[in-house]
N, C-alpha and C positions, 0 to 999 in steps of 0.2 A: 601437629607441627612436624616438620622434617628437619632432623639434625644432620648436618653434613660435616665432612672433615674440616672445612674452613672454620666452622663454629667451634670445634674442639681445639683448633690451633689458637684461635683468639682466646678461648677459655684458659689455655695453658699460659699464654703470654700475660694475661691479667693475673694469673696465680703467681707467676714469677715476680711481677712488679709489686703486687700487694704483699706477697710473702716477704719481700725485701724491706717493705715499709716499716715493719716493727723494729728491725735493726736500725734503720735510719732515724726513727723516732728516738731510740735510745741514745744515739750519737747527738742528735739535735738537742736533747734535753740537757746536755752538758753546757749549752750556751743560752738557751731560751726557756721561758716558762711555757706551760701547756697552751695558754690562751694565745701567746705570741706565735708559737709553732702553728697552731690552727689558723690564725689570721694570715700569717705570712705565706704559708703554703697555698691557701686559697687565693690570696692576692696575686701571687706569682702565677698560679694556674690561670686566673682570670686574664692577666696580661697576655699570656701566651695564646690563649684561646681567642681573645678579641683580635689580636694581631692576625691570627689565622682566618678569622671571619672577614676582616678587611681584605686580606690577600686573596681569598677565594671568592669575594663578592657574594657571599651567601645572603639569602633573603631572610630578614628578621621578621618574625611574626608580630603583628600589632594587636591581635585580639586579647582581651583581658583574661579570658579563661586559660589560655596557654601560659601567661605570665603568673597566674595564680598557682598553677602546677609547678612552675619554675621556683616560685617562692617556697612552696611547701617542701619540695625536694631539697632546696638549698638549706633549709633549717633542719629537716629530719634526716636527710641523707648526707649532709656535709658538716655544718656547724656543730651540731650536738654530738654526733659520734666521733668526729675528729677530736673535739675537746675532751670528751669523756675518756676516750682511749689514751690520749696523750697524758691526761692527768693520772689515770690509773697506772700507767707504766712508770711513774715515779716510784711506785711502791711494790710492783710485781715485775717478774721477769718477762722479757719480750715473748718467750715461748708460751708462757702461761696466758698472756694476752691473746696470742693467736688461737690458742685452744678455746678460750672463752668466747671469742668472736665466732668460732665454728658452730655455736648454738644457733646462729642465724637461720639456717635452713629449716630447723624445726618450727620456728615462728613463721617463716614463709609458707611452709607446708599448710599450716592452719589458716593463715590469712588469705592465701591465694584460693583455697577451697571455697571460702565464703565470699570473697570480693571479686574473683575473676571467674566468669561463667565458663571459659574455655580451659580452665586449669583444675579439673576435678581430680580428687585424690583416688589413686588406684593402688591395688595391693603391691604391685612391683615397685611403685614409687615409694611407698612406705617402707618396704623392705630395704631398698637401696639407700634411703636416707638413714635408716637405723643402722645399717652396716657402716656407713660413713661416720656417723656419730660414735659408734662403738670403736672405730679405728682411732678417732682423735682422743677418746678416753684412754685407750691403751697407750697412746702416744705420751700421755701424761705420766704413766708409770704406776706402780703399785701404791704409791703414797698419795694418790689423788685426793682421797677424803681429807687427809691431814693438810695437804697444800691448800685446798679450798676452805679449810676451816680456820683460816688465820683470824687475827683480831685487829682492832684499831684501824689504822689507815689502810693496812693491807686488805682487810675484809671489805672496807668501804670501796677500795680501788677495784676489787673484783666485781662488786655490784655495779660500779660505774662502767666497767668494760662490758658487762652483760647488758646494761642499758644502751650502750653504743651498738651492740649487736641487734637489739630490738629495733633501734632506729633504722639500721641498715635494712632489716627485714621489711619494715613498713614502707620505706622508700622504694624498695625493689618492687613491691606490689603496686604502689601508687603509680610508679613510672609506666606500668602496663596500661593504665587507664588514661594516660596523657594523650592529648590530640597529636596526630602524626606530624612530627617535626624531625628534621635531620639530626643525627647524633651530635654533629659539630655545633649546630645552633643551640640545641638543648644544653650541651655542656657549657657553652659560653654564657648563655642566659642564666643558668643556675649558679655558675661561679661568679658572675657579675653581681648578682643579688647577695650571694653568700659573702663576698668580699666587703660589700657595703655594710652588711650586718656585723661583720667581725672587726671592722676598722676601729670602732670605739674601744673594743676590748684589747686591741693591740696597744693602744695608747695608755689605757688604764692599767694594764698588766705591770708595766715597769717602764720608766723613762729615765735616762736614755737606754736604748738597747745595748746590752753588753757586747764587748768585743768578742767576736766568735773566731774559733780556730778554723783552719782550712777544712778539716773533715766535717765540722759542724755545718759550714756553709754549703759544702757539697751535698751533705745529707738533706739539708733543707731544700736545696735546688732539685734534688731527686724527688723529694716528696711533692714539690709543687709542680714540676714539669711532667714527670713520668707518673708518679703515684697519684696525682690528682688531675692534671690536665689531659694528657694523652690517654690515660687509662679510663677517664670518664667518657671520652668519645667511644672507645671500644666497648665500654660497659653498656651504654645506651644502645649502641648498634647491636650488640649481642642480645640484649633483653627484648628488643623489638622483633628480632628474628626468631628467637627460640622460646621466650617465656621466662617467668620468674623462677620456676622450679629448676630448670637446667642451669640458669645463671647462678643460682645459689650453690651449685656444686663447687664454686670457687672456694667456699669456706672449708672444704675438705682438703683441697690441694695446697692452700696457703700455709697451714701449719707445718706440713711436710717440708715445704721449701724453706720456711723459717728455721726449722730444725737443721736442715742441711747447711744453711748459712752459719748456724751456731757451730757446727762441726768444722767447717772450712775456714771461717773467719775468726771465731773465738776459741777454737781448739777444744770444743766440748766433746765428750765421749759419745759414741754411737752404739747403745746397747742393743742386744738381740731383740728386745721387745719393740724397738723402733721398726725393725724390718717386718715384724709381725703386724704392726699397726699399718704400715704402708700397704701390705698385702690386703688387709681388710678394706682399706680405703679404695684401693684399685678394684677390689671385688664389687664394691658398691657402684663404681663408675661403669664397670663391665656389665652389670645387670641392666643399666639404662641403655648402654650401647647395643645390647642384644635384643632390645625391645623392637616392636614393629614400627616405632617412630624413627628409627635410625636407618638411613639408606646409604649405600656406598656411593662414592663419586663415580660418575660415568664419563669417560673421555670420548669426545666427539670429533 
């Protein structure tokens, strides 16, 4: 595969949006339950994407195989991880959730090696991913074992978030085996099925919906439009062009952005170890950028 500057730009945009999503989930949890957040963000994303489909007059695939892939990704890549992570963030900090989700590339690394013939594991890939994972561990701080060794709901929440990470990894690999469909149509089809699956859970979670504050409504809108709708288009576009392994680098950039939001929005401290962690993460990215898969853009 050939990785170009445009692909890195899309990767960074996705990292900014998804890194902000953990903060938005924390805000939305002040007004809604996890199942409601999951269903409403998917429903909002589906409405936006379907409107975009109508406006662009995109061709909708009619073959059953494509819609089976849509359904699988809707469940594994949207419904399950959205709910598991939202539920987990009731009991753990948004930063910890971002770090736990960063385990996704390690699962992708294994799955893609066995499931995708064009994504064989190489030494430089293993080294770069291990560098990235080391960076996110350092990001957690010296008390990582104690933090991960919680009990009760906190421990269960951590397992739930890790389960969400595994779902993301599996969906990432499955998306590479999907029939060729435009990212817009893929996103719309997936969200349409996901919204249908989640509608009963929205109703069952609590009725009526609680009155939400302005920040909570804005947070949910961001999760639906940007964090789920627009980002899913960019995600499928990127994974079709670059592969599962490159796309999974998002999980190293997202925790760093989530931490930066904590500093600027929540007034959290920014320890020296954080800078060290960011250097390690960027080193992992640089290792891939220096490989023979990367070519500079040529102006013509």
